[in-house]
BAFI-3210 file (N, C-alpha, C; in Angstrom, 3 decimals, decimal comma, padded with zeros to 6 digits):
// residues 170
n [1|2|3|4|5|6|7|8|9|10|11|12|13|14|15|16|17|18|19|20|21|22|23|24|25|26|27|28|29|30|31|32|33|34|35|36|37|38|39|40|41|42|43|44|45|46|47|48|49|50|51|52|53|54|55|56|57|58|59|60|61|62|63|64|65|66|67|68|69|70|71|72|73|74|75|76|77|78|79|80|81|82|83|84|85|86|87|88|89|90|91|92|93|94|95|96|97|98|99|100|101|102|103|104|105|106|107|108|109|110|111|112|113|114|115|116|117|118|119|120|121|122|123|124|125|126|127|128|129|130|131|132|133|134|135|136|137|138|139|140|141|142|143|144|145|146|147|148|149|150|151|152|153|154|155|156|157|158|159|160|161|162|163|164|165|166|167|168|169|170]
n.u [139,196|136,760|136,458|136,076|133,260|132,039|133,075|132,057|129,305|129,182|129,895|127,752|125,614|126,340|126,208|123,483|122,165|123,359|122,411|119,815|117,012|114,702|111,157|109,770|110,848|110,323|109,180|110,131|107,884|107,032|104,641|101,816|099,205|095,858|093,638|090,443|087,948|086,578|085,476|084,525|084,038|083,839|084,646|086,426|087,113|089,197|089,461|092,116|093,250|095,712|096,742|095,433|092,944|093,884|093,636|093,159|092,673|090,905|090,200|088,236|088,668|087,313|088,162|088,265|090,622|092,682|094,982|097,937|098,812|096,992|096,680|096,832|094,304|092,493|089,637|088,533|089,742|090,674|091,437|092,985|093,279|095,321|095,629|097,276|096,582|097,036|095,151|094,352|096,662|099,520|101,104|100,291|099,455|099,107|097,253|096,584|094,304|093,979|091,373|090,993|089,588|089,491|089,133|091,373|093,750|095,862|098,099|099,354|101,463|101,423|102,806|102,831|102,292|099,910|098,701|096,795|095,173|093,420|091,195|090,404|087,823|086,481|086,921|088,866|091,829|093,316|096,389|098,431|101,154|103,342|104,844|104,603|104,369|104,232|103,264|102,254|099,860|097,199|096,847|098,126|099,360|100,604|103,351|103,953|105,980|107,247|107,521|106,292|105,392|103,127|100,814|098,388|095,265|092,485|089,661|087,499|086,720|087,504|087,609|088,389|091,599|094,191|097,452|099,947|103,159|104,917|107,100|106,836|106,880|105,778]
n.v [048,172|048,467|050,203|052,844|053,109|052,862|055,057|057,166|056,733|057,235|059,974|061,101|060,393|061,827|064,480|064,618|064,127|066,064|068,459|068,386|069,902|070,029|070,379|071,248|073,358|076,119|079,435|082,502|084,797|088,099|089,851|091,876|092,573|093,658|093,954|094,604|093,996|092,533|090,244|089,153|085,909|084,315|084,719|084,238|085,231|085,498|086,964|088,092|088,602|089,587|091,929|095,142|095,154|092,889|090,353|087,225|085,967|084,062|083,969|083,668|085,028|086,217|087,118|089,200|089,133|090,786|090,305|091,626|090,078|088,659|085,920|084,707|084,119|084,629|083,549|083,639|084,314|082,708|083,429|082,277|083,487|084,106|085,914|087,875|090,256|093,433|096,009|096,173|095,923|094,063|090,829|088,807|085,817|083,123|081,146|080,881|080,293|080,168|080,154|079,393|080,538|078,394|076,205|075,197|075,284|077,268|077,572|078,870|080,363|083,098|085,925|088,669|092,016|093,961|097,249|099,343|102,421|104,633|107,354|110,468|111,138|108,773|107,447|105,107|103,458|100,801|099,397|097,152|094,907|092,565|089,372|086,697|083,251|080,906|077,492|075,292|073,589|072,708|070,802|072,706|074,377|072,823|072,625|075,211|077,954|080,658|084,043|086,917|090,348|092,202|094,912|096,840|098,572|099,690|101,442|103,309|105,398|104,834|102,532|098,971|098,050|096,400|095,657|093,931|092,521|090,156|087,385|084,582|081,093|078,432]
n.w [046,209|047,364|049,400|048,550|047,650|050,184|051,586|050,018|050,373|053,103|053,192|051,764|053,459|055,764|054,828|054,165|056,642|058,223|057,232|057,945|059,301|061,772|061,241|063,409|064,810|066,775|066,202|067,666|069,060|069,505|071,305|072,305|074,716|075,555|078,157|078,873|079,723|082,478|084,902|088,131|088,837|091,076|094,533|097,485|100,738|103,611|106,708|108,762|112,119|112,773|111,673|110,886|108,429|107,101|104,785|103,185|099,979|097,494|094,117|091,177|088,178|085,145|081,912|078,945|076,521|074,279|071,728|070,071|068,019|065,585|065,086|067,519|068,978|071,526|073,153|075,725|078,995|081,954|085,234|088,097|091,068|093,833|096,742|099,272|101,233|102,847|103,837|101,193|099,706|098,583|097,955|095,044|093,347|090,981|088,605|085,095|082,404|078,988|076,716|073,477|070,329|068,546|070,178|071,451|074,248|076,390|079,126|082,265|084,838|087,209|088,991|091,212|092,467|094,286|094,751|096,671|097,005|099,035|098,804|100,514|100,024|099,851|097,541|095,575|094,296|092,632|091,690|089,818|089,112|087,474|086,651|084,223|083,117|080,548|080,697|079,362|077,197|074,903|071,841|069,176|070,969|072,790|073,484|074,257|075,196|077,120|078,403|080,183|081,026|083,052|083,730|085,477|086,261|088,271|089,498|091,729|090,217|087,676|084,898|084,692|083,493|081,834|080,642|078,722|077,824|075,905|075,083|073,143|072,150|070,102]
ca.u [138,462|135,459|136,473|135,549|131,794|131,675|133,402|131,080|128,029|129,337|129,846|126,370|124,799|126,700|125,640|122,020|121,753|123,885|121,593|118,437|116,485|113,326|110,102|109,116|111,493|109,344|109,600|109,815|106,911|106,819|103,283|101,249|097,770|095,068|092,506|089,610|086,688|086,923|084,436|084,841|083,039|083,690|085,725|086,322|088,122|089,296|090,105|092,985|093,285|097,095|096,964|094,190|092,704|094,589|092,766|093,653|091,545|090,983|089,217|088,216|088,346|087,156|088,489|088,401|091,981|092,948|096,419|098,395|098,977|095,640|096,680|096,723|092,934|091,957|088,203|088,269|090,834|090,283|092,539|092,789|094,116|095,510|096,242|097,481|096,596|096,793|094,625|094,227|097,976|100,338|101,422|099,286|099,982|098,060|097,295|095,660|093,990|093,416|090,508|091,073|088,425|089,497|088,942|092,632|094,021|097,229|098,010|100,601|101,466|101,786|102,986|103,032|101,889|098,790|098,780|095,526|095,214|092,082|091,110|089,624|086,419|085,941|087,352|090,019|092,451|094,250|097,296|099,156|102,099|104,021|105,372|103,904|105,114|103,453|103,785|101,740|098,604|096,672|096,976|099,311|099,963|101,076|104,719|104,151|106,917|107,373|107,348|105,821|105,172|101,821|100,489|097,006|094,652|091,038|089,338|086,103|086,451|088,046|087,340|089,475|092,469|095,477|098,201|101,134|104,065|105,485|107,765|106,419|107,123|104,976]
ca.v [049,363|048,468|051,274|054,057|053,207|053,044|056,444|058,015|056,561|057,939|061,423|061,434|060,286|062,946|065,700|064,554|064,261|067,317|069,589|068,162|070,811|069,613|071,351|071,621|074,468|077,180|080,813|083,385|085,821|089,186|090,360|092,607|092,371|094,590|093,309|095,706|093,456|091,592|090,047|088,185|084,842|083,924|085,199|083,867|085,920|085,196|088,069|087,718|089,657|089,960|093,298|095,758|095,039|091,742|089,308|086,297|085,749|083,251|084,519|083,271|086,158|085,873|088,329|089,212|089,582|090,962|090,321|092,320|089,028|088,138|084,458|084,297|084,579|084,163|083,797|083,958|084,009|082,434|083,647|081,740|084,450|083,945|087,139|088,055|091,712|094,253|097,275|096,108|095,868|092,902|089,919|087,943|084,826|082,216|080,402|081,351|079,408|080,823|079,348|079,991|080,415|077,080|075,161|074,860|075,987|077,506|077,914|079,254|080,900|084,513|086,461|090,104|092,753|094,895|098,399|100,058|103,704|105,173|108,814|110,989|111,218|107,422|106,832|104,212|103,014|099,685|099,141|095,895|094,534|091,316|088,570|085,436|082,255|079,805|076,175|074,218|073,804|071,589|070,957|073,427|075,066|071,802|072,919|076,661|078,470|082,101|084,847|088,265|091,264|092,839|095,973|097,241|099,422|099,838|102,294|103,705|106,411|104,421|101,119|097,996|098,052|095,724|095,417|093,126|092,295|088,824|086,673|083,185|080,212|077,207]
ca.w [045,875|048,025|050,386|047,936|047,770|051,597|051,918|049,316|051,072|054,384|052,938|051,390|054,668|056,636|054,256|054,249|058,033|058,756|056,795|058,377|060,307|062,025|060,985|064,646|065,486|066,980|065,985|068,787|068,689|070,460|071,159|073,429|074,895|076,353|078,821|079,348|080,243|083,547|085,919|089,170|088,837|092,473|095,393|098,889|101,537|105,036|107,419|109,873|113,136|113,094|111,214|110,427|106,993|106,519|104,261|102,169|099,065|096,283|093,191|089,775|087,326|083,729|081,168|077,496|076,266|072,847|071,427|068,862|067,012|065,332|065,087|068,926|069,144|072,801|073,316|077,120|079,922|083,335|086,165|089,440|091,774|095,278|097,233|100,714|101,219|104,036|103,341|099,740|099,058|098,922|096,844|094,430|092,413|090,565|087,349|084,076|081,285|077,806|075,866|072,146|069,452|067,896|071,181|072,120|075,495|076,853|080,538|082,900|086,194|087,323|090,329|091,204|093,661|094,172|095,647|096,696|097,700|099,287|098,901|101,642|099,608|099,744|096,282|095,692|093,060|092,763|090,579|089,990|088,071|087,761|085,549|084,001|082,348|079,962|081,069|078,513|076,514|074,129|070,396|068,704|072,110|073,735|073,929|074,333|076,189|077,035|079,606|079,933|082,140|082,984|084,683|085,304|087,279|088,340|090,633|091,866|089,199|086,371|084,598|084,666|082,310|082,025|079,408|078,915|076,701|076,079|074,006|073,234|071,015|070,144]
c.u [137,056|135,361|135,836|134,024|131,348|131,931|132,394|129,722|128,060|129,253|128,428|125,465|125,075|126,107|124,122|121,548|122,208|123,065|120,138|118,074|115,029|112,332|109,510|109,820|110,512|109,971|109,224|108,931|106,822|105,421|102,860|099,772|097,171|093,869|091,656|088,245|087,054|085,724|084,902|083,726|082,795|084,882|085,430|087,442|088,044|090,051|090,938|093,092|094,707|097,451|095,643|094,086|093,423|093,575|093,498|092,456|091,912|089,854|089,356|087,759|088,284|087,296|088,430|089,745|092,212|094,443|096,721|098,587|097,606|095,571|096,542|095,368|092,292|090,479|087,911|089,480|090,245|091,522|092,143|093,782|094,126|096,224|096,297|097,679|096,366|096,374|094,537|095,543|098,753|100,552|100,197|100,014|098,852|098,332|096,309|095,479|093,404|092,598|090,457|089,801|088,331|089,362|090,212|092,770|095,512|097,113|099,381|100,396|101,812|102,052|103,307|102,590|100,772|099,034|097,461|095,666|093,777|092,154|090,263|088,138|085,758|086,299|088,563|090,565|093,433|095,101|098,014|100,129|102,796|104,520|104,548|104,728|104,157|104,097|103,242|100,439|098,143|096,908|098,246|100,012|100,558|102,456|104,997|105,104|106,926|107,127|106,864|105,705|103,819|101,736|099,062|096,517|093,132|090,756|087,865|085,718|087,012|087,818|088,610|090,274|093,777|096,134|099,460|101,935|104,783|106,260|107,424|106,946|106,291|105,006]
c.v [049,376|049,604|052,547|054,140|053,438|054,489|057,383|057,929|057,292|059,441|061,851|061,406|061,452|064,247|065,736|064,786|065,588|068,514|069,438|069,139|070,418|070,739|071,903|072,750|075,631|078,552|081,633|084,523|086,839|089,727|091,083|092,254|093,529|093,807|094,428|095,253|092,370|091,477|088,988|087,147|084,314|084,446|084,793|084,560|085,457|086,354|087,510|088,885|090,100|091,377|093,845|095,655|093,886|090,699|088,489|085,957|084,777|083,722|083,870|084,479|085,716|087,161|088,097|089,865|089,641|091,134|091,078|091,342|088,403|086,612|083,900|084,795|083,976|084,546|084,288|083,554|083,783|082,572|083,124|082,478|084,148|085,198|087,152|089,548|092,312|095,621|097,324|096,038|094,640|092,010|089,175|086,986|083,923|081,567|081,020|080,285|080,264|079,795|080,054|079,732|079,029|075,916|074,746|075,686|076,218|077,929|078,200|079,774|082,383|084,851|087,939|090,724|093,726|096,034|099,166|101,312|104,210|106,683|109,237|111,075|109,846|106,732|105,929|103,884|101,899|099,595|097,829|095,712|093,258|090,650|087,295|084,540|081,185|078,475|075,033|074,590|072,546|071,863|071,681|074,199|074,097|072,147|074,420|077,006|079,976|082,779|086,231|089,062|091,928|093,979|096,413|098,127|099,352|100,729|102,619|104,738|106,051|102,932|100,257|098,117|097,355|095,561|094,637|092,980|090,983|088,384|085,209|082,416|078,956|076,517]
c.w [046,467|049,048|049,821|048,000|049,217|052,019|051,268|050,008|052,418|054,219|052,596|052,622|055,612|056,128|054,397|055,681|058,630|058,350|057,205|059,488|060,535|061,760|062,280|065,392|065,565|066,759|067,214|068,292|069,825|070,225|072,434|073,561|075,679|076,874|079,399|079,854|081,250|084,491|086,897|089,201|090,239|093,256|096,828|099,638|102,982|105,680|108,573|110,840|113,475|112,663|110,698|108,904|106,324|106,066|103,204|101,298|097,957|095,387|091,824|088,990|085,880|082,929|079,665|077,210|074,768|072,622|070,139|067,712|066,744|065,306|066,507|069,423|070,393|072,901|074,730|077,959|081,309|084,202|087,538|090,332|093,269|095,770|098,754|100,936|102,604|103,525|101,826|098,993|099,520|097,715|096,318|093,493|092,000|089,233|086,374|083,008|080,177|077,053|074,506|071,352|068,818|068,884|071,905|073,403|075,656|078,305|081,118|084,302|086,155|088,783|090,233|092,516|093,304|095,167|095,554|097,545|097,825|099,409|100,083|101,319|099,470|098,444|096,543|094,315|093,396|091,505|090,869|088,848|088,481|086,496|085,408|083,084|081,848|080,355|080,216|077,846|075,809|072,652|070,011|069,817|073,136|074,310|074,025|075,473|076,043|078,355|079,208|081,207|081,945|083,988|084,413|086,416|087,173|089,543|090,677|090,809|087,829|086,151|084,660|083,368|082,675|080,674|079,736|077,635|076,969|074,854|074,198|072,023|071,205|068,805]
res [m|k|v|l|p|i|v|v|a|g|v|i|a|t|l|a|l|g|s|f|v|p|d|s|q|a|e|k|i|d|q|t|y|v|k|s|v|y|r|s|a|s|k|t|t|v|a|f|s|d|a|e|g|h|e|v|a|q|e|l|g|i|a|v|t|r|y|s|n|p|a|f|n|v|k|e|e|w|d|f|i|h|s|d|l|i|g|g|s|g|p|q|r|g|y|y|v|y|y|f|e|d|g|e|q|a|y|g|t|f|e|g|a|v|n|t|v|a|g|q|d|g|s|w|k|s|t|w|e|g|t|y|r|y|v|g|g|t|g|k|y|k|n|i|k|g|t|g|k|y|k|g|s|v|g|s|k|e|p|f|h|e|e|g|k|e|t|i|e|y]
***
C-alpha cells in the first residue's frame, strides 16, 4: 500500500503545478499618442549630384509626446532620424528613446516615408507615415514589446502634428 501515498502526492503536485500562472504575464495595451511639440536638436545633411534635390540627412529630434494611457507618462522623446530624400520626399528610418517621468526608458525602431509638396507661392507641406516597433527598455519596460503606426504633417502654414496608435505589453 505504499503506492497510494506516492500516487496522491503525484496528483497533488500535478494540480499545484498545472494551475501555476506566472505573475509576469504581460497584459496587451492599446493606446494612442499625439506629438505636437517638436524641435530639431541637430541635423547634418549631405547633398548628392545624382539627382536634383537629393540629400541624405541625420537628425536628432526631441518631442513632447502625450499618450491616451496616463500610466505611460513619457517626459521626452528623442528620435534619431536617417532620411534619403529627393526634393524633400523619400524613405526615413531610425531609432527612438522615450524618457519617462520616473526615470525609466523604452526604445525602438521606426521606418516610413516622407512626402513634401511645394506651392507656387513658396509655401510647402510635408506629410509622413510609417511603422514602429519597441525593442527594449529599462526597469519595468525592460521586456516591452509592441508595434504601432504613425502619421504626421508640418508646413509653412501649419504647425507640427503627429499621431499614432499601438499595441504594447510590458
